[in-house]
C-alpha positions as CSV (number, residue, x, y, z in Angstrom):
1,M,-64.9,-13.5,48.2
2,F,-65.3,-13.2,44.1
3,G,-66.1,-16.8,43.3
4,M,-63.7,-18.8,45.0
5,L,-61.6,-18.8,42.1
6,P,-58.0,-19.8,42.1
7,F,-54.6,-17.5,41.8
8,D,-53.3,-17.8,38.3
9,R,-49.9,-17.0,37.2
10,R,-50.5,-15.9,33.5
11,D,-47.5,-16.5,30.9
12,D,-49.0,-13.2,28.9
13,N,-47.3,-10.7,31.6
14,M,-45.3,-8.0,30.4
15,F,-42.7,-8.5,32.9
16,N,-42.3,-11.9,32.3
17,L,-41.8,-11.3,28.4
18,F,-38.0,-12.3,29.2
19,D,-38.4,-14.9,31.0
20,N,-41.1,-16.6,28.9
21,F,-38.7,-16.5,26.0
22,E,-36.0,-17.6,27.2
23,K,-38.4,-20.6,28.5
24,K,-39.6,-21.2,24.7
25,F,-36.5,-20.8,23.1
26,F,-34.0,-22.9,25.4
27,G,-37.2,-25.3,27.1
28,N,-37.6,-25.4,30.2
29,T,-35.0,-26.3,32.2
30,A,-36.2,-26.6,35.9
31,A,-38.6,-29.8,35.6
32,T,-41.5,-28.8,37.0
33,L,-44.5,-30.8,37.9
34,P,-47.6,-29.3,36.4
35,A,-50.5,-28.3,39.5
36,F,-52.6,-30.2,40.8
37,R,-56.7,-29.9,39.2
38,T,-59.4,-28.8,41.6
39,D,-63.1,-29.2,40.9
40,I,-65.0,-26.3,43.2
41,R,-68.7,-26.7,43.8
42,D,-71.0,-23.8,45.0
43,Q,-73.3,-25.7,47.6
44,G,-75.4,-22.7,48.4
45,D,-74.0,-21.9,52.2
46,K,-70.7,-23.5,51.2
47,F,-68.1,-23.8,48.5
48,L,-67.0,-28.0,47.8
49,L,-63.1,-27.4,46.8
50,E,-61.6,-31.0,45.4
51,A,-58.2,-31.6,44.6
52,E,-56.7,-34.7,43.0
53,L,-54.0,-35.7,44.6
54,P,-53.3,-39.3,43.6
55,G,-49.8,-41.4,45.1
56,F,-49.6,-39.0,48.1
57,N,-50.4,-40.3,51.6
58,K,-52.2,-37.7,54.2
59,E,-48.7,-36.7,55.4
60,D,-47.5,-35.3,52.2
61,I,-50.3,-32.6,52.3
62,S,-50.2,-29.6,54.1
63,L,-53.4,-27.0,54.0
64,E,-52.2,-23.4,55.7
65,L,-54.3,-20.6,56.0
66,K,-52.7,-17.1,56.1
67,E,-54.5,-13.7,55.6
68,G,-57.2,-15.0,53.5
69,I,-55.3,-16.9,51.4
70,L,-55.5,-20.8,51.6
71,T,-52.5,-22.8,50.5
72,I,-52.6,-26.7,49.3
73,K,-49.3,-28.1,49.7
74,A,-48.1,-31.7,48.7
75,E,-44.6,-32.6,48.1
76,H,-43.6,-36.5,47.3
77,K,-40.4,-38.0,48.1
78,E,-40.1,-41.5,46.5
79,Q,-37.2,-43.5,46.1
80,D,-36.4,-47.3,44.6
81,E,-33.3,-48.6,44.6
82,E,-31.8,-52.3,43.5
83,K,-28.8,-53.6,44.7
84,N,-26.4,-56.4,43.5
85,A,-25.0,-59.0,45.8
86,K,-21.8,-56.7,46.6
87,G,-24.6,-53.4,48.2
88,E,-23.6,-51.7,44.5
89,Y,-26.5,-50.2,42.5
90,I,-27.8,-51.7,39.5
91,R,-30.9,-49.2,39.2
92,R,-31.5,-46.0,42.1
93,E,-34.7,-44.3,40.7
94,R,-35.9,-41.4,43.0
95,R,-39.0,-39.0,42.5
96,Y,-39.0,-35.9,44.2
97,G,-41.7,-33.4,43.3
98,S,-44.2,-30.8,45.2
99,F,-47.5,-29.1,44.0
100,A,-48.7,-26.1,45.5
101,R,-51.7,-23.9,44.8
102,T,-53.5,-20.8,46.4
103,F,-56.7,-19.9,46.8
104,D,-58.6,-16.4,47.7
105,V,-60.7,-17.3,50.5
106,S,-62.3,-14.3,51.8
107,G,-65.5,-14.2,52.9
108,I,-65.5,-17.9,54.0
109,N,-65.8,-18.9,57.5
110,E,-62.0,-19.9,58.4
111,S,-62.7,-21.4,61.7
112,A,-65.1,-23.5,60.2
113,I,-62.7,-25.1,57.4
114,T,-62.9,-28.7,57.2
115,A,-60.7,-31.1,55.2
116,T,-60.8,-34.6,54.5
117,Y,-58.3,-37.0,52.0
118,N,-59.3,-40.3,50.3
119,N,-58.5,-42.1,47.6
120,G,-56.7,-39.6,46.0
121,I,-59.0,-36.8,46.8
122,L,-58.8,-34.2,49.2
123,E,-62.1,-32.6,49.9
124,L,-62.1,-29.1,51.6
125,V,-65.8,-27.8,52.8
126,L,-65.2,-23.9,52.9
127,P,-68.4,-22.6,54.4
128,K,-69.4,-19.1,53.2
129,Q,-69.5,-16.4,55.8
130,T,-73.3,-15.2,57.0
131,P,-73.5,-11.5,55.7
132,V,-73.6,-9.7,59.0
133,I,-76.9,-7.5,59.1
134,P,-76.8,-4.3,61.1
135,E,-79.8,-3.9,63.9
136,S,-81.5,-1.0,63.8
137,R,-82.6,0.8,67.1
138,Q,-84.8,3.8,68.2
139,I,-83.0,6.2,70.0
140,A,-84.9,8.2,72.9
141,I,-84.5,12.0,72.3
142,G,-83.8,13.4,76.1
């Protein structure tokens, strides 16, 4: 694992040149929400990842681990309706949004990862793998 750095989509990629030009010229038409913020601390034998996910319920958050990649997803569906006496809408506001971030967790003991969610903060404990030291042995000559 290389310092527990999140994957980052950079806008200075040559292949995204036209996409970025279009977004800057016309504005980003797809109303995307910014990625959630994370803090990652190296605590010697483990990493502590803290992700800010305010307003989400625990059931809205999913963690997926596949081939050394950890994906944190959070999806928010909120609906606020006001109707008059006839059942017609006076005001209807909906808020939908989803966040996702991926992290390289190579060098992490994947089976020992734990997660807790409290007061809008998702906390993941990512224990480092213990290095395997090859054993030496004597070979008898026969």
